[in-house]
N, C-alpha and C positions, 0 to 999 in steps of 0.2 A: 689244943695244939697251937694256942697263940694267935691263930688266923682271926682277924675281924671278919664280919659278913661279906665287906667289901673285895677282902683279899680271897674269900672262898670263891665270891663270884668271879674275880680275875683268874683265880688258878682253874676252874672250871672253863672258862672261856678259852685259855691257852691249851688245855687239855682238849678241847673240842676242835681248836685249830690244827693241832697236830695230828690228830685222827683223822681228820678232813683231809689233810695233806697226802695220808697214806691211803686212804680210800679213793681219793681221785686218780690214783696211779693205776694203771693196766698190770696186769699179772707180770707182763714181761719186764715193765719200769721197775715194779716193786723187787722183783728178783735182782735186777742191775744194781737198785740202791743197797741193798742187802749186801752184794758183793763188794761195791765201793766201801760201805760203812766197815766191814772186815777185811778191807784190802786184799781181795782176790780178784778184783776187775781185771781183766786182760788189758795190758796196756795198748794204748795205739802205737803202731809202728810209724814213725815219722820216716820219710824218704823225700828226696829233693823234689820231685814231681808233686807228690802230696804238699809241700808246703808252698812251692812256687803257686800252686792253684788257689792256696788259702791267702797268701799273699795278695795276689790279685785281685781276687774278691774283697778283700778287706781294703784296698786301694781305691776300689771303683766305688764302695759305701761310703769311705770317707771322702772322696772327691764330691759327692753329691748330698753330704750332709754337713760337711764341717764349717760353711759359711757362718760366721759372727761368732764363731767358738772360741774358747782360749786354745785349743788344738790349733787352730788355724793360725792365731798370734803366735804360739810356740814356733809354729814351722817357717813363719816369716822371719823369725829371729834366728833360728838355726835348724834349717830343713835336714841336715844331715843328723843331728841328733833325734829328731822327730821321725825320721826315715829310715833309722838304722834299723837293719834286717832282726837282729839279733833282740832288739827293743821292742818292735812288732811280733816277733814269734813268742816272747812271753806272754803278750796278751792274748793271742790265738789260743795258747795252750791254756789259759786261765778260763778260757770260754769256749773250751771243745770245737775250737777253729770255726765256730760261728762268726762270719763277718758282721752282722747287725749287732750283735751282742759285745763283740771285741770293741766295736767303734764307740758304741755308747759307752762302754768302761773306758775307753781312752780319752773322750771328752771329759767324763766326772773326773779320771785322774788329774788332769791338767786343771781342773777348777778346784779341786782339792787341794793341790798341790800350790797353786797361786795363792790360796788363802792362807796356806801354814806358813809359806816360805817366801812369797813375794815374788815379783815379777822379774826381780835381777836373777832368781836362781830356778826360773821356770825350766831352763833347758840345759841344767847340768845335776848329774847325780850327785844326791845329797850325802854328805858325808858328816863324822861327828864334828867336824869344824864349823858345819852350818848350824849346829845346835845352839841355842842359849846356853847359859850356865844353868839356870833353871831346869831347862829340858836336860841337861846331863846329870843333874841332881835327880830329876825324875826317874830318868834311865836306869840309874844305880841302886834306886829303891827296890827294883825287882819285881815289880807288880806284874810286869810281864816279861815272859822268859822262852828263849828256844830250849826247849827241853830236848831229850835225845830222840833219835827217830824210833818209829814204833817197828812192829815185826815186818811191815811191808816197806820199810825206807822210808816211810813219809814224816815230814817233820811236824814234829809235835808243838803246839804253842800252850804255855802254861799262863793264864790269866787269873791273879789272885788280886782282886781290886781292892780287899780289905786291907792289904800292905797301905795302901795309900791314907788308911785312916791315922796309920802309927807314923806317919812322915810329916814332914813341914807341907804346909797347904800348897797346891799346885794347880794352875788354871787348868780349863779344859784344853787351851792350845797347848800346852807342856805336855798333856799327855797325849794329844792328837799328834804331835811331832814326833813323840817318842814311838808310838804306835806305828807310823809310817816309816821311821827309821830302822826298827828292827824287823819288819814285814820285807821291806825292800831289800835290806841286808841277805835275809834268808834267802830271797828269791834269787841272788846272785849264784845260786847253785842251781845248773841245770837238772840235777837229779829233784832238786824240790818243785821246780816246774812243772816236770813231768809226773812225778808221783802225787803230788798235792800236799796239802797241808791238814792237820787235824788240830782243832782248838779245844782246849780244856777251861771251862769257866768253873774255878775252885773256890767255894764258899762253905767250908767247914772249920768248926772250930772258932780260932780268934782271927780266921782268915775271911772271915762274912764281910760282905758289902753291907752300908746300912742304909743307902738311899738309890734313888735311880738317876741321880742328877750325873749328867754326861753319858750315860749309857746309850741312848739313842745317837749321839754325835759320833761315839766310838763306832758303833756299830754301821751307821752310814759312810763314815770317812773309810772304815775299812773295805767296804765295798768297791771302792774306787781303786783299790790296789789289785795288781794282776795275780792273786793267788787262785790256786785250783783248789777249793774248799771241799774237801772230801767228808768232813763230819765235824759236829760240834756237840761234844760232852758236858753237860751241866751237872756238876757234882755238889750236893749239899745234904746237910744234917737236919735242917728244916725247911718245911714248905714255904716259909716266909721268904727264903732266899730266892727260890723259884718265883715265886711272885715279883720280887723285885726285876729279876732279869726278864720277866715276861714280855714288858716292853719291847726288848729286842725282836722276841719272836713274832709278835704282832707286826713288824716291819718287814720281816723276811719275805723274800718270794716263796709261793707255796712249794716250789722245788728244793729249796734249801730246808724249809721246816721238815720234809721226810726223812733229813739228815741230821736230826736233832735227838739225841737220846738223854733221857734224864735219870740219874742215878741218886736216890736217897738212902741216906743210911752213914755210918761211920767209915772213916779214912779205910778201914780195912774192907768194909763192903763194899765201896765205891773202887777200892784197886781192884778187887776180884771181878767186879762187873767190867771194868775197862779192859782188864787183861782178856775178856772173852773175846775184846776188839782188837786185840793185836797190841795192846799198851801195857808192858810190863810196869811193877810197881817201879822197879829200880830206873824206869824211864824218866820218872819225875823226881825233882831235887826236894824231896820231903822225908822228913826223919819217920821214925815209928810213932811219935805222939802228932804228926800231922804238921810240924812246924816247918817253914821253909829255910832250905839251906842255900844261901847266896854266895857260896865260893866258888863254884862254876860259873856264875853268870858274872861275878865281879871279873873273873880271868878273862871272857868273852868280852866285855866291855876294854878291858887293856887291852885285848888284842885287836880291837877295833882301832883304839887309839894308836897302838904302834902300827897297824896296815896302813891306815889313812894317813899318816905323819911320816911314813918310813921315807918318801922322798927328801926329808929334811934331814934324816939321820945319817951319818957314816955308815960306809958298807961294815966297817969295824966294830960299830957300835953293838955292846952287848944286848942291846934294847931290840936290834934289827933281828927278831926273832919269828918263827914261822908263826901264823895266826892259828888258833885253836879251831878245830872243826869239828862238826857235830858226827858223834859216834853213832852207829847204829845199836838196835837192842842189844844184837848178838856179840857186840866189842866186849873184849876182855880188858877191863882197865886194871892197872896195878897202882898200887899206893905204897908210900914207904912207912916203916914201922913195923 
């Protein structure tokens, strides 16, 4: 199978971790995880009273724990940005309205944002104009994409780290800024905040990753972003790929490990397995041979450029177009020809 004795040991360790995460759940918790994985869990109905209470609890927790944090510094710079209701609700949704978890993530968010973009951008929404030239080149590679939504309307993120092997060398900072940008861009959608996100780590055929370099940093940085992670699907056609990505499983919280699913096999086999979780084959930008199609991703990048520089374009400009949206799995798309 091409695995060394050390690889086999690591694989067994990950299998044990995933099994342990499931075994620690009560029957009710296991049922809830299954519903989340398959997109059938009932949504929390938000109302003003519920949100106001959650916001009050968050404010109390922040007030008691923010001392000395970058969050506190950001608040001093621009209190309106940090205290914005929509901004805080986004984090509450990502943490199932738990005040402590939400506050902890907000602290991590500003620490990560400060490392990636510096103090002068701590209290501003990051746009494509805030990315360096190398960052934009890294974004255009398409190693991380917004795929179409799944059957339940959840945003699917496709990550093909192997694409970076065929591109110019990028620093981990380039990769982390791209990750920040595309995830936060997706989270501008209230539907995505409420329904959650699903990540697919794809390592089949010529899209395999070759080393663990930067994987922990990517996963740790992603945890600071306010996405309600519903599931992580690892797709690979050899066990070596899972061994390489196992480093991320090791740093996951047990609750998240219970939402990891492994899919071994060919593209067709993995597509079938994903379809049982509501992710249709046409949701992913892959052709019949497993090659990634970048057309839609490049249009998305261009729409971001137009949308975020729209203020500089005259109203009559032919470039002042509607940005593309993320279609649902059941939407019908027409092409010419």
